[in-house]
N, C-alpha and C positions, 0 to 999 in steps of 0.2 A: 574850643577844644584844640589842643596842640596837634599840629600835623606831624605825620610820621616822616622820618628821614628816608632818603632814598635807599639806604642800607636796610632799614627796618621794613620798608615796603617790599623789597626783593625777598626778605626773609619770610614775610607773610605769604607771598605768592608761592613759595616753595614748600609750604606745609604739606604733609601726606594727603590731606583732604583735597587741596588744590591740585596736586599732582594727579590724583585719581580722577578728578573732574576733567582735567586736560586729556587724559587717556580715553575718556568716554565721549569726548567731543566728536561730532559728526565728521569734522575735517580729519581728525586723527584716525578715526575708524576707517574712513575711505582710503587712507594711505596704508593701512595694514594689509599686507598681502594675504595673510591667513584667512581673513574673513571676506575677501573679495569674491563675489559670486559671478563666475564667468558664464554668462548665458550662452555665449557662442559655443563653448565647449559642450554644454548640456545639449544644445540643439544638434551638434555634430554627432554626439553619442546616440541620440534618438533617431537621427536620419540613418546612421550606419546600421542600427538594429531595428529598423522599421518593420522588417518581415517578422522578427520575433515578437515585437509588440502586437502586431496584427494577429499572430498566432495565439498569443496569450489572451487577447480579447475574445477570440472565437472559443478557446478552451474554457474561459470563464463562463461564457453563456452556456456551453454544453454541460458544464459541471454544476453550476449553481441553479439552473432552471429546475423548478419543482423538486429541490433537494430533499425536502421533508415530506413529500407526498406519500411515499411508501414507508410504512412503519418499520422500525428496527426489527430485524429478524433475530433468530436465536443467538447466533454468534455475536452480532452487534450488541444485543441486549446484555450479553455476558460482560463485554467491555464496559458498557455504560453503567451497569450495576456495581461493578468493582470500582469504577471511577467515583461513583457516589460514596462508596464506603471509604475511599481514600480521603475525601473531604470530611468524613465523619471521624475516622480513626487515625488518619495519617499514613496508612498503608493499605494495600489491597486485601481486605478481610472478606472471606467467603461467607461468613455468618454475621448477620446484622441484628440478631435477636428475634427475627421474625421468619426469615427465609435463608436457606442454604443455596449458594450459587454453585452449581455443579452440572456437568454434562457427562462425566466420566466416572460414575459409581463412587463419587466422593474421594477420588484419587487426585483431584485437582488442587488440594491444599494439604497442609501438614496438621499435626495435632493441635496447633494453636490457631487453626483456621487461616493461616497465612497462605495466600495464593502462590502455588509453585508450578502450575501446569505450563505456563508460558511466561516469557519475560514481561517486565512491567512497563516498558517504555510507552506502549500504546495506552496503557491505563492512566499514567500520569499526564500524558498529552490531553486525553479526554477530560480528566479531572480539572486541568487548567482551564479548558473551555467552559466546563460547567461552573467553575468558580467565577468566571467573567460574565457569562451570559445566561446562567441557569441551566438546569437539566432538562433538555428536550431533544427532539429528533434532529432539528437543524444544528444545534450547538454540538451534538454528539459527532456529527459528520464534518462540521466546518473545518476543524484544524487539518483534517486529512485531505480535504479539497485544496486547502492552501498549500500543503506540502506537495500535493500533486502538481499544482501550478509552478511551485519552486523547482520541482523535478524537471518539468518541461524546459524551463529556463536553463537549468544546469546542464541538461542533456544537450541543448543546442550548442553551448560553448564547449562542452566536452567533445562533442562530435566534430565541431569545427577544428579543434586542436588535434585530435587523433587522425583526422583525414586531411587536414590542411586545406579544406575546401568549404567555402560558404555554401555552395550548391548541395553538397552532401548533407551538411547540417540542416539545410532547409527541407530537403526531401525526407530525411529520417525523422525530423521533428514533426513534419506534417503527418507522417504515418503514425506517430505516437499519439498526437492530439486526436486523430480520427479513429484510433483503435478502440473497438468496442470493449475488449477485456480491460484496457486501461481506464476508460470512462466509467465502466461499471464498478471496478474495484476502487477507483478514486472516490466514489460516492459512498464509501462504507466506513463505518466507525471501527476500523481494524488496522492492522499493522502494514497493510500492503504498500502504501505510499512511502512510509519510512524505509521499507526494504528497498524500493526502487531508488529513492534518493541516496541511500547509503551505498548501494551498489555502484551507482554512477560516481559518487565521491571516492569510493575505494579504488576504482580503476583510474580515476583522475590522479589520485595521490600516487599510484604506482607509476604513472607516466612521469610525474614530478620526480620520483625517486630515480627513474631511468636517466633523467636530465640532471640529476644531482642538484635540484633547486632548493632554495631556502624553505624551511618549514615543511618539507615534503614528509618527513618522518612523523611530524605532528598530525598532518592531514591523514596519513595512513592509519595511525593509531586511533584517532578519534572516529574515523569512518568505520573501522573494524569493530569498535565497541558499539557504535550505533547500529550496524548491521546485525551483530549477534543479538542485541537486545530488541531487535525487530523480529527476527526469525533465525534461530540458530542453524536450521537446515540450509538456508540461503547462505549464511556466513561460511559454513564449511565448504559449500560448493564453489563460491566465488574465490575464497582463499586458496582452495585446491587448484583452481584454474590459474590463479596468479603464480603459484609455485610451479605449476606445470610449464607456464610460459617462461619463467625464469630458467628452468632446466633446459628448455628448448633453445633459448638464447645462448646458454652456456655451451650446449652441444654444437650449435652452429657458429659460435664465435662472434655473436652479434652484440650490439650495445645492450647493457643490462645494468641494473643497480649494483652497487657494491654489496657483497654478502652481508656485511655488518649493517648496512643501511636498511636492509629488509628484515633481517633477523631481530634487531633491537625493537622496532615498532611492534612486531608480532609478539615478542616476549612482554613488552610493556602492556599491550592490550590484554594479554592473558591475565594480568593482575586484576582486571575488571571483569573478566569472563569466568575464570576457573572458580572463584568463590560462589558465583551463582550456580554453576554446574554442580558443585558439591552440595550446596544448600538445598537446591531444588531436586537433587537426584535426577538430573536430566536424562540419564541413561535408562531410566525406568519409565519411559513415556509411551509404552506400547498400548495397543488397543485393549481396554479392560473388558470388552464384550467379545467373548470367544466366538460367537456366531458370525461376527463381522471380521475377525482377525484373519490375516493372510499369512500362510507359512512363508517365512522370509526368503530363505535360500532358494527354495523351489520355484518361487514366483518372480525372482529378480529379472530374468529375461523378458517375461510377459509384461511386467510393470515398466521396464525400460522401453519396450515397444509402444506401450500405451502413452507414456509421456512424450515419446517422439511424435506420435499421431496428434496429440494435443498441440504441439509446436507447429506441426505441419498445417493444422486446421486454422490456427488463430494467430500465430506469430510469424513463422517463416515457411512458406510453401516450399517443399523439397524440390519442386521443379526448378528452383533458382540455385540449386547446388552447382549446376553447371556455370552459373555466374561467378561463384567463388573460384572455380578453376580458371575462368576467363580473367579474373582479376590477377591471378598468379601468372598467367601467360602474357598478359598485356602490361605487366608492371614495368616501369622504366628504372632499371637499377641505378641509373645515374642521377635521378632527381632528388634523392636524399630523403624522401618522405616515408620510406619503410612501410608501404601500404600492405605488403604481404605479411610482414612481421606483426603489424598491428591487427591484421585479420586473424592471425593465430591467437593473439591476445583476446580477441572477441570470442573466438570459438572455444578456447580452453575452459572458461568458466561455464559455458553452456553444457559441454560434455560432462564436466566434473559434477555439476549440480544434478544432472539427470542420473548419474551413477549414485550419488548420495541418496536421492529420493527413491531410487529403485530398491534399496535395501531396507527401506522403512516399511513398517506394517500398515501404515496409512497411505492412501492414495487420493490426493485432491488436486484439482486444477490450480488452485490458488498458490500452491507451493512453487509453481513455475513463474509467478508474476515478476520476480526480480530479474528474470531473463528477458523480459519484454523489450527494454531499450536496446539491449545488445543485438537482438534479432532485427530490430528496425534499423540499427546502424549498418548491419550487413546488407539489408535491402537497399539502404541509401547508397552504399558503395556500388552495388550492382546497377541500380537505375542510373547512377551518374555515369557509369561506363557505357550503358546503352545510349545515354544522351549524347555522348561523344560521337556516336555513329548515326543516330536518328532521334531527333527531338520529338517527333510525332510518336515514334514507338515508345520512347521513354515516358511521355506524358500519358499515353494510353495504358501502359502497365501500371503507372501510379494511380490513375483513376479506377482501374479495375481492382487494384489492391484495396483502395479506400472503400469502394461502394459494393464490392461483391466478394465472393469466395471462389471465383472461377478457377483459380490456380490450386485450389485445395479439394477439388471434387473427387480426388482419389482416396480421401479419408471419409469416415462416417460423418454425417448421415448420407453422404453421396448425393446431395441435392443442392441446388443453387440457393444461396441465402443473400438477402439484402439487408443485413442487420443494422447498417448505419441509418437507413430510413426507418427501420423499426425502432431504433433508439430515439430518433427525433420524434416519433409518434409518442413514445413513452413519456418523454420529458415535457410534452405539450398537452397531455391529456391526464385525466384523473385515473388512478389505478387503485383497484379494490383487491386487497389481499386478505388472507385468513387472519393475520395478527390484528389488522385494523378492525375487522368485523368482530372478533372475540373481545378485544379490549373495549370497544365502544359499547357493546352490549352489556358487558360486566359493569362498566361505569354507570350505565343508565339503570340497570335492574339489580345491581348488587351493592354490597357494602364493603368498605375497606377492611373490616374485621372478619370477613367470611373466608372460608377455606376452599381452595380449588385443587382438584386432581386432574391431571391431563397426561397423556402419554407422549406429548410433544408440545413445545412452544410455551413452556412455563416461564422462561426468562423475560420475554416481552410482557407477559401478564404482570410479573413482579415489578418491572420498570414503570409501566404506565398506570397500574392500579394500586400497587403496594399491598395487594392481598397476599395472604399466606398461601403458597402454592408449592406443590411437589409435582415432578414430572420426569421427563426424559433424563436418563442417567442416574435415576434413583430407584430404590425399591418402593414401588407404589402400593405394596400390600400394607395396609394400615387398619387399625381398629377405630381410628377417629372418623367420625361421620363427616363426609364432605358436604359443603353447601352447593358446590357446583362440580359436575363431572363432564369433561370434554374429551371425547374419544376421537383422536385423529387417525385417519387411515394410514396404512403402510407402516404401522409402528407396533411394537410389542404391547402386551398387557390388554389387548383389545377385548378378549373374552372375559377377563377378570373385571375390567371396568364396566363391561356390558352387564355383568351380574350385579355389580354394585349399584348400577343406575336403575334397578328395578324399583318401581314405585315413584321414580322421579318424573318431573314434567319435562318433556322433550320440547326444545325451542329451536326450530330450524331457522337459520338466518341466510340471507341471500349473498353469501360470500363463499368462494370456492375453497374446498379443502385440498389444497395442493401441497406437496412436500416442501418443507423448509421455509416457506413464506417468501419465496422468490430470492434466493441467494444469487450473488453476482456471477457465478460460474456460467459462462456463455453457453455451455452444453445444455443447461437446464433452465436458464433464465427466460421468463415470460415478459414480453414487451407490452402486452395488452392484458386487461382483466380476463381471466380464464372463464369462459362461459360453460363449456362442456366438461364439467367436473362435479363430483358430489358436493352438496352444500354442507356447511358447518352446522353441527347440532350441539347445543349446550343443554345439559340435563340439570335442572334446578330442583333442589329438595323442597 
């Protein structure tokens, strides 16, 4: 066989295939800087953030432990049911051919059964989890726990930036991780964690706008959209606080974003907000039940005070207001860190959010949840100042804040609480709630094609059993004969349902009939199975 000439040999070696093989050779790859894995840099990052990593490990244990032990309660089941319908129809449909999802006299959706009562972000997040892992209690709550962990991480770096102090970031993040309201709400299949994450992101973006950093407008726009579609009340409160801070800086002649740089992101975000407001008629979300409705203007001062008391009890004890004054008096005008100006940035969204909430006809603790990181940031700044004077005093204050409510005894219920230890008990022991008892009994003794009437808790029954069910928020007067009647205490229609149950077989089960099925509101939350309560009774035809 004839041999190739030197020229022909070089030509063969330079074919595209040979060139590609040469590029993939181990020697060539090791020489490519882009794919060089710098272990030393990774180790340095891990060592620099070892406190945060330890905190995330503790938070993971506190959040994941026994996550699916307590069954979804009414509001969580609403999210889960709509998420299931997204997988079926592609959008949150309130009617699935068997059940109507409603808690508000069927004002939750439009004529096409499209859900309009609340934004859809939480619904699609849950639907994504169901698509990956199946529809169950754990997968319903999983994405929000993960967002909660991401919020802790984001909060740590945000706090470090705004305070220019690792110590403040460590203190504030510790308070957040051990906060009972944070832990309870993070373990819910609801919008709470997306609101916290978006609030931190939006304020972080505003800081970037102040510094005129690259992509700051993009961050502000995206975080605004995310916050609105988490909870629009939180959005208007936080945005109002940012605008108030901008005006404060304008008045004081302090560093602030250019007017154009803050107006344009707001206008851009409105392109993704206003259509939803119009489509959902968000202005018409008042309480449909007149017996629970609150006269708006006449109750604003009372509601404002009640929200302040919530903050005093669970977020920021008002005894520490003197600490805010101390920060102002002790600030060093020459250090360039603008501590007082940033304190105003933290306070402004808190005040504006409470004002927004106070003019609403509804009043719930959960609407304050987006303010939680801001309150802990304030506490972090105060404890940091105390530490400059006395480390013993600072650590004592921190431990008391984590494990007790000693600084909030001036607010109801005026008694010492040790809720962190109560929370540890809850996640390490079995908990028996009303939804679990009802669902398990119906699964054992009922059929999926049977009809259930109850004056509360119909949504968990729908989610776990797929039975046809009507309940709270609906007209329960029907000519159709129910297979099961469940009469919950402290709810309407009790006398009517009692009359319907005549001739039915009463089945008392050893589960407590407590309101709501243990919602995360720390005012009402039960950390142990309630023993001293009436038992659930199911009437079977």
